[in-house]
N, C-alpha and C positions, 0 to 999 in steps of 0.2 A: 895359856888359853885352853879351856876344855869345852868340848861340844858334846851334847847329849841329845838323844831322841827319845820321845815317848812311845815310839813304835814298838809293838811286840808282834812277832810273827807266829802264827799257828803252823802246825805241820802241813795242813792243806795249803796255806799261803806259800810256804816254802816250796812245796812241790809244783805250785803254779808259777813260781818265779821265772823260770826260763821263758815261758810263753809271754809273761808280762814284759820281760826285758826286751824280747824281740819286737813287741808292739811299740815300746818306747823308742827303740832305735828307728822305727819307721817315721817318727816325727809327729805323731798324733798328739796335740796338746793335752787331750783328755787322758792320755796314757801316763802323764807325769804326775805322780802323787805329790802332795804337799807334806814335807817333813817339818816337825815342830821341834826346834832345837834351842840351845842356849849357849852363850859364850861368856867366859869370865874375862871382863874388861876392867882393869884397874880396880879390882875388888867388887865390881858390880856384875850381877848376872843379867846379861842382855838377851832377852828372848827374841827369836826370829823365826819366820817362815822361810822355807827354801824349797824350790822346785826347779825342774828343768835339767838338761845335761850340764855337767860341771865344766865341760870344755867349751860351752857356748859363751857368747858375749854376756857380760853381767849387766843386769838391770837392778838397780838399788832403789827400792820403793820407800819413800819417806812420807810418813803419815801426818795428818793434821790434828787439831784440837777439836773435840775431846776424844779422839778416836785412838786407834792402835793399828797394828798390822791387820787386824780383823777387817778394816775397810777395804783391803785388797783381795778379799776372799773370792770375788767374782772375776777380777782382772787376771789373777795369777794363772788360771787355766787357759785364758785367752792367749797368753804370751809365753807360757812355759815351754812350748815346742821350739821357740826361737831363741830363748834367753835362759841363762842361769839366773833365776830370780831370787833375790834376797830382800826380805821385808822385816826390818827390826822394829821392836817396841822401844820407845825412848824410856829413860829412867822416869819413874812416876806414872807410866802408862802401861796398859796391857799386862803382860806377865813378867815384865822386867822388874829389877829391883826398884824399890821406892824408899830410899833412905829419908829420914826426917830432914826437913828443910835446913836445919842447922848443920847437917852432915854432908850436904852436897849443894853446890852452887847451881840453883835452878835458873840459870840464865842461858842465853842461846850460844854464847861463845863457848861455855863449858860443855853444853850439849853437843855442839859441833865437834869439840875435841874428843868427847866420848865416842861419837859416831865415827870419827876418823880412826880412833884406836880400834874400834870394832872392825872396820874394813881391813885394817892391817892385821888384826888377829886372825881374820879369815883368809888372809893372803890375797885380797882383791887388788890387783894392780891397776886396773882401769874399769870404768863402768859408765853406763848411762844413768842419769839421775831422774827419777820421777818424783816431782815435788808438788804436794798439795798443802795449802795453808801453812802450818808450822814447818812443813817440809821445805818451803821456800827459803827461809832464813838459815835453816840447817844446811841445805844443799848448796846455797850460794857461798856459804863460808867454806865448805869443802872445795868448791870449784876455784875460789880465789886463792886458797892456800895451796892447792895441788892441781893447777890447770892441766898438767900433763896426764892426769888420770881421767880426764873427762872425755868420754867418747860421744856424749850427746846429752841433751837436756829435754825434759818434758815438764812444762808448766801447766798445772791443772788448778785453776783458782788459787794462785799464789802470786801475790803482787810484789814488785820491786819498785813501785812508784807510789808516792803519797797520794797522787791524784786518783789512784785505783781504789781507794777506800770509800766505803759508804759513809756519808756525812753523819748518819744516825749513830753508827758504831763509833766513829771518832768522837762524837759528843759525849759518849759514855766513858771512853777510855782516857781522853786527854786530861781531864782533871786528876785522875788517878796517877797518870804519868808525871804530872806537874808537881803534885803534892800528895803523898800517900797518907791518908787519914781514914778513920772509920767512916766518915761521911763520903769521901770519894771512892772508898772501897765498896760501899753498899751496892751501887749499880753494877759493878764488875763481878761481885759475888753472885749476882743473879745469873751470870753465865754458867754457873755450876748447878743450877736448879733443873729438876727433871723436865719441866715444861719447856725450858729453853733448849735443852739437849734435843728433845723431839722436834722442836720448832726448826732447829738448824737443818734437820733432814727434810722436813716437809715444806718449808718455805721455798717457793719457786719451783717445786717439783711438778712436772706435768704428767708424770706416769705414777700416780699414787699407788696403783695396783702392784707396782714393782718394788715399792719400798718395804723392806723387811723390818718389822718391829725389833728384830734381833739387834739391829744396828744401834739404836738409841738405848735399848735395854743393857747391852754389853757396855757401852760407853758410860752410862750412868752408874753401873755397878762399880766401875773403876773410880769415878768421881766420889762415890759415897764411902769409899774405904776410909777408916779413921786416919786423920792427918793428911789426906790427899788434898783437901781444900787449901791448906797452907802451901802445898807444892804448886798447885795450879795458880794460886794468886801470885806466887813468885814469878812463874813463867809469864803471866799476863802483865805484871808490872815491868819486867825486864824486856818485854816486847818493844819498848820505846827505843832500845839499843838497835833494833833492826831498822827502824825508820831512819835513824841517824846514819846507818850504813848504806842506805839506798844509793847515794851517789857513787860509792866505790863499786858496788855491784853492777850498776849501770855502765860504769867505765870498763869493767871486765868484759861484759857482754859485747859492748861496742867494739872492743879491741880484739877479743878472741874469736868472735863469731862462731861459736860452737853450733853444730847441727842441732836444730831445735824444733820441737813440736809444741804448739800451744793448743790445748784442748780446754774448753771453758764452758761451764754452765752459766748461761747469760742471765739467769734470774737469781744469781747469788746475792743474798742480802748483806754480805760483808764486802766482797771485792767486785767492783763494777767492770764493765767492758772498757772503761778508760785504762784499766791496767793492761788489757790486751793491746790497745792502741799504742801504749808506751812501749811494750815489748816489740811490737811490729816495727816501730821506728828504730829501735836499737838493733833489731835482727831482721832486716828486710827479706832474707831468704828463708825465714822460718815458715813452716807449714802451720796453718791455723784451721781448727775445726770448732765452730761454735755450735753448742748444743742447747736445746730447749730444756734446761735442767737447772737445778739449784747448786748450792755450795758443794754438796756431796754427789756430784754427777755420776760417780762410779756406781752408786746404788741403783741407778736406772738406765745407765748408758754404757755399761762395761763392754758389751760386744763392739759398739762403735769406737770406743776408745782403744780397745785392743787392736781393732783393724787399722786405726790411724797410726798406732805405734808400728805395726808390721809394715804398713805402706811407706811410712816416712824413713825408717831406718834400714830398710832392705834395699834402698836405692843405691 
């Protein structure tokens, strides 16, 4: 495993380092800079963001579709004073490797194996998982495979219940999952369009003035890379395996009862608050914070979510 950073220090920065380091020790979250690194994992370059003291508890941030670790840019400063924060980009997303679809199995079991190998390459022995959207099926596979490593869970608009899906989204995906043809693929391919990417951020948001256009511009740049449509269609088709795994994940949660925080944008056009109800039944001691936000609640409510994380896991 190799790790690299894009950081380059000037002489002035080097001279200022002792002052900076003393401020960091004081625990001010704003004093922890974000490093942009990469790890060699089974021949793939996995890009990740890292911040916070390396001897602090680990918070592993798992992003959704069609985002990357970029979606955590506002949350990381909120929690870096309390956690060693690690936010990877999945293969095919962000700055990580994106091998052609015939050279990597773009399904969620393989993705979880890659993310598990990533945590082991970094020597992460235990961690709290923050899971949004695709982060749910990735994180739940990590939890079921290695329950001893799980210090806690954060669910943010990531369902483990079929009842938590919007019926409109199910009607678009179900035919594709049942029979993959050009006809059933057409409405799914629409998820890759620029107007859909922007819609995912804007739909249900009640703080439009806090929505940064950078979010959907960055995401769309990734989707528009040559060959990336084939990668994303593989992920979307294989998402059906996650629905089939829901009973096993529910059984794990009911049995293990990990410390859990549920933070949820209640206006999410993909996953409804029935998903929250399902989680609460499985995890009666979970903390729940409902936010007047959409699918990407971090875009508008990062301070509230950061505070909820600190409150829940400092107890």
